Backbone as CSV, one residue per row, in Angstrom:
resi,resn,N_x,N_y,N_z,CA_x,CA_y,CA_z,C_x,C_y,C_z
1,MET,0.827,-1.193,0.000,0.000,0.000,0.000,0.867,1.251,0.000
2,ARG,1.878,1.293,0.834,2.696,2.498,0.912,3.688,2.611,-0.232
3,TYR,3.839,1.548,-1.016,4.772,1.582,-2.136,4.100,1.958,-3.448
4,ARG,2.844,2.349,-3.417,2.145,2.675,-4.659,2.734,3.884,-5.364
5,VAL,3.054,4.932,-4.625,3.552,6.157,-5.247,4.914,5.934,-5.903
6,PRO,5.917,5.337,-5.225,7.196,5.127,-5.906,7.087,4.197,-7.109
7,ILE,6.268,3.150,-6.996,6.111,2.232,-8.123,5.437,2.935,-9.290
8,ALA,4.444,3.754,-9.008,3.758,4.486,-10.071,4.698,5.484,-10.741
9,LEU,5.539,6.162,-9.956,6.481,7.117,-10.549,7.536,6.414,-11.391
10,ILE,7.985,5.251,-10.954,8.941,4.480,-11.760,8.294,4.040,-13.059
11,ALA,7.033,3.629,-13.001,6.322,3.233,-14.215,6.168,4.406,-15.173
12,VAL,5.952,5.604,-14.636,5.838,6.791,-15.486,7.164,7.078,-16.181
13,VAL,8.266,6.973,-15.451,9.579,7.236,-16.049,9.881,6.215,-17.139
14,VAL,9.595,4.939,-16.883,9.847,3.894,-17.881,8.940,4.096,-19.097
15,GLY,7.664,4.388,-18.863,6.745,4.633,-19.977,7.127,5.848,-20.796
16,THR,7.633,6.874,-20.120,8.058,8.076,-20.835,9.294,7.797,-21.669
17,GLY,10.200,6.988,-21.134,11.372,6.598,-21.925,10.976,5.854,-23.180
18,ALA,9.965,4.999,-23.054,9.478,4.277,-24.230,8.797,5.226,-25.215
19,CYS,8.074,6.212,-24.691,7.403,7.180,-25.568,8.406,8.080,-26.284
20,CYS,9.515,8.374,-25.642,10.536,9.211,-26.282,11.158,8.504,-27.479
21,ALA,11.199,7.174,-27.423,11.772,6.410,-28.529,10.836,6.376,-29.740
22,LEU,9.559,6.531,-29.506,8.592,6.507,-30.602,8.541,7.857,-31.297
23,ASP,8.332,7.823,-32.598,8.180,9.057,-33.345,6.784,9.065,-33.965
24,THR,5.808,9.273,-33.108,4.423,9.263,-33.538,3.684,10.413,-32.871
25,PRO,2.671,10.939,-33.507,1.915,12.022,-32.885,1.153,11.590,-31.627
26,TRP,0.937,10.296,-31.453,0.198,9.796,-30.300,0.958,9.960,-28.992
27,ARG,2.246,10.181,-29.064,3.023,10.294,-27.826,2.696,11.566,-27.045
28,CYS,2.061,12.522,-27.666,1.670,13.734,-26.946,0.567,13.443,-25.925
29,LEU,-0.094,12.310,-26.030,-1.138,11.940,-25.080,-0.579,11.260,-23.832
30,TRP,0.707,10.915,-23.830,1.263,10.176,-22.707,1.236,10.943,-21.379
31,PRO,1.641,12.221,-21.302,1.620,12.882,-19.983,0.245,12.915,-19.311
32,PRO,-0.850,13.252,-20.008,-2.133,13.203,-19.312,-2.567,11.785,-18.953
33,VAL,-2.251,10.820,-19.800,-2.596,9.429,-19.491,-1.797,8.956,-18.280
34,ALA,-0.519,9.297,-18.234,0.312,8.916,-17.093,-0.213,9.560,-15.819
35,SER,-0.618,10.803,-15.914,-1.167,11.498,-14.758,-2.432,10.809,-14.259
36,LEU,-3.327,10.476,-15.153,-4.568,9.804,-14.759,-4.306,8.416,-14.178
37,LEU,-3.355,7.687,-14.747,-3.040,6.360,-14.224,-2.475,6.439,-12.807
38,VAL,-1.617,7.416,-12.555,-1.055,7.565,-11.213,-2.138,7.996,-10.226
39,ILE,-3.019,8.880,-10.642,-4.112,9.304,-9.758,-5.005,8.117,-9.408
40,ILE,-5.318,7.291,-10.381,-6.164,6.117,-10.128,-5.433,5.101,-9.256
41,ALA,-4.145,4.889,-9.508,-3.392,3.875,-8.761,-3.114,4.292,-7.326
42,THR,-2.846,5.576,-7.114,-2.431,6.010,-5.782,-3.520,6.736,-5.006
43,ARG,-4.528,7.216,-5.698,-5.604,8.020,-5.098,-5.063,9.316,-4.484
44,HIS,-4.003,9.841,-5.075,-3.419,11.115,-4.660,-3.331,12.016,-5.887
45,ALA,-4.080,13.096,-5.871,-4.108,13.998,-7.015,-2.767,14.694,-7.217
46,LEU,-2.122,15.078,-6.134,-0.851,15.782,-6.257,0.223,14.884,-6.866
47,ALA,0.262,13.617,-6.463,1.238,12.684,-7.039,0.986,12.508,-8.536
48,GLY,-0.276,12.443,-8.934,-0.607,12.309,-10.349,-0.238,13.534,-11.157
49,LEU,-0.495,14.703,-10.595,-0.136,15.933,-11.305,1.376,16.062,-11.457
50,LEU,2.102,15.723,-10.412,3.561,15.766,-10.514,4.090,14.722,-11.485
51,ALA,3.465,13.546,-11.515,3.880,12.502,-12.458,3.630,12.934,-13.900
52,GLY,2.497,13.554,-14.155,2.226,14.059,-15.500,3.195,15.158,-15.906
53,GLY,3.510,16.033,-14.954,4.503,17.073,-15.233,5.878,16.495,-15.492
54,LEU,6.241,15.482,-14.707,7.535,14.829,-14.912,7.581,14.117,-16.255
55,ALA,6.479,13.486,-16.642,6.436,12.814,-17.944,6.600,13.820,-19.081
56,GLY,5.924,14.945,-18.980,6.075,15.974,-20.018,7.466,16.574,-20.034
57,ALA,8.042,16.813,-18.856,9.398,17.362,-18.796,10.418,16.372,-19.333
58,LEU,10.218,15.083,-19.059,11.121,14.071,-19.603,11.051,14.023,-21.123
59,MET,9.860,14.168,-21.649,9.726,14.158,-23.103,10.380,15.393,-23.724
60,LEU,10.236,16.547,-23.072,10.864,17.765,-23.596,12.385,17.716,-23.489
61,ALA,12.889,17.019,-22.456,14.335,16.927,-22.254,14.954,15.787,-23.055
62,GLY,14.171,15.083,-23.837,14.717,14.001,-24.647,15.023,12.747,-23.850
63,GLY,14.429,12.595,-22.677,14.619,11.403,-21.880,15.689,11.513,-20.811
64,ASP,16.345,12.661,-20.689,17.363,12.851,-19.658,16.688,13.226,-18.347
65,PRO,16.743,12.338,-17.322,15.976,12.605,-16.101,16.486,13.794,-15.292
66,LEU,17.778,14.010,-15.231,18.300,15.131,-14.444,17.929,16.474,-15.065
67,THR,18.081,16.571,-16.364,17.694,17.795,-17.059,16.188,18.024,-16.942
68,ALA,15.422,16.952,-17.038,13.957,17.065,-16.938,13.539,17.525,-15.551
69,LEU,14.157,16.960,-14.520,13.802,17.347,-13.160,14.149,18.806,-12.902
70,TRP,15.326,19.226,-13.347,15.734,20.617,-13.168,14.807,21.558,-13.943
71,ALA,14.478,21.197,-15.176,13.602,22.045,-15.982,12.201,22.109,-15.382
72,MET,11.723,20.986,-14.845,10.385,20.982,-14.261,10.320,21.896,-13.041
73,VAL,11.335,21.842,-12.204,11.329,22.662,-10.996,11.613,24.125,-11.326
74,ALA,12.674,24.382,-12.072,13.119,25.760,-12.302,12.239,26.514,-13.303
75,ASP,11.821,25.836,-14.356,11.105,26.540,-15.426,9.583,26.497,-15.288
76,HIS,9.063,25.469,-14.640,7.617,25.306,-14.625,7.009,25.389,-13.221
77,LEU,7.589,24.693,-12.261,6.983,24.634,-10.933,7.235,25.894,-10.119
78,ALA,8.466,26.365,-10.095,8.805,27.553,-9.293,8.050,28.808,-9.749
79,PRO,7.954,29.094,-11.046,7.170,30.270,-11.444,5.685,30.141,-11.095
80,SER,5.168,28.925,-11.091,3.755,28.744,-10.749,3.499,28.989,-9.276
81,LEU,4.476,28.726,-8.439,4.289,28.897,-7.003,4.391,30.355,-6.568
82,ARG,4.717,31.238,-7.457,4.781,32.659,-7.118,3.392,33.291,-7.049
83,SER,2.415,32.664,-7.644,1.045,33.173,-7.630,0.307,32.628,-6.412
84,SER,-0.345,33.497,-5.668,-1.055,33.042,-4.471,-2.269,32.186,-4.827
85,TRP,-2.896,32.434,-5.969,-4.050,31.639,-6.377,-3.628,30.208,-6.690
86,LYS,-2.551,30.058,-7.424,-2.082,28.712,-7.771,-1.560,27.985,-6.546
87,LEU,-0.896,28.697,-5.663,-0.400,28.086,-4.441,-1.558,27.607,-3.569
88,GLY,-2.632,28.377,-3.529,-3.815,27.964,-2.786,-4.457,26.720,-3.379
89,ALA,-4.479,26.614,-4.703,-5.050,25.430,-5.352,-4.205,24.193,-5.073
90,ILE,-2.893,24.341,-5.087,-2.008,23.202,-4.785,-2.159,22.802,-3.325
91,THR,-2.245,23.773,-2.450,-2.416,23.464,-1.028,-3.737,22.744,-0.786
92,PHE,-4.757,23.090,-1.541,-6.064,22.459,-1.398,-6.007,20.977,-1.762
93,THR,-5.129,20.591,-2.728,-5.055,19.204,-3.167,-4.136,18.343,-2.298
94,LEU,-3.411,18.945,-1.359,-2.521,18.156,-0.509,-3.336,17.237,0.395
95,PRO,-2.812,16.030,0.639,-3.547,15.125,1.540,-3.525,15.625,2.968
96,LYS,-4.552,15.297,3.700,-4.660,15.754,5.082,-3.929,14.861,6.023
């Protein structure tokens, strides 16, 4: 039960690596699908949203996990947290 989140995140990284190898227009659907799968598997909305963001960042970084993680935090997550409205929405989705 407590290992659902790490297993789901590992599955997202592996699935994203496989999607990066494909050259098809269908691969653009992977980040939202990965997000929904993690939300269903873990029942945590925040984990699913972060997994979808990580999947998209991995695809943009060409499959390099370190570059993707840095880009996700520095370019996408940090600017979003500067807005009080967005920060309130993220805080609302945190588990109690």
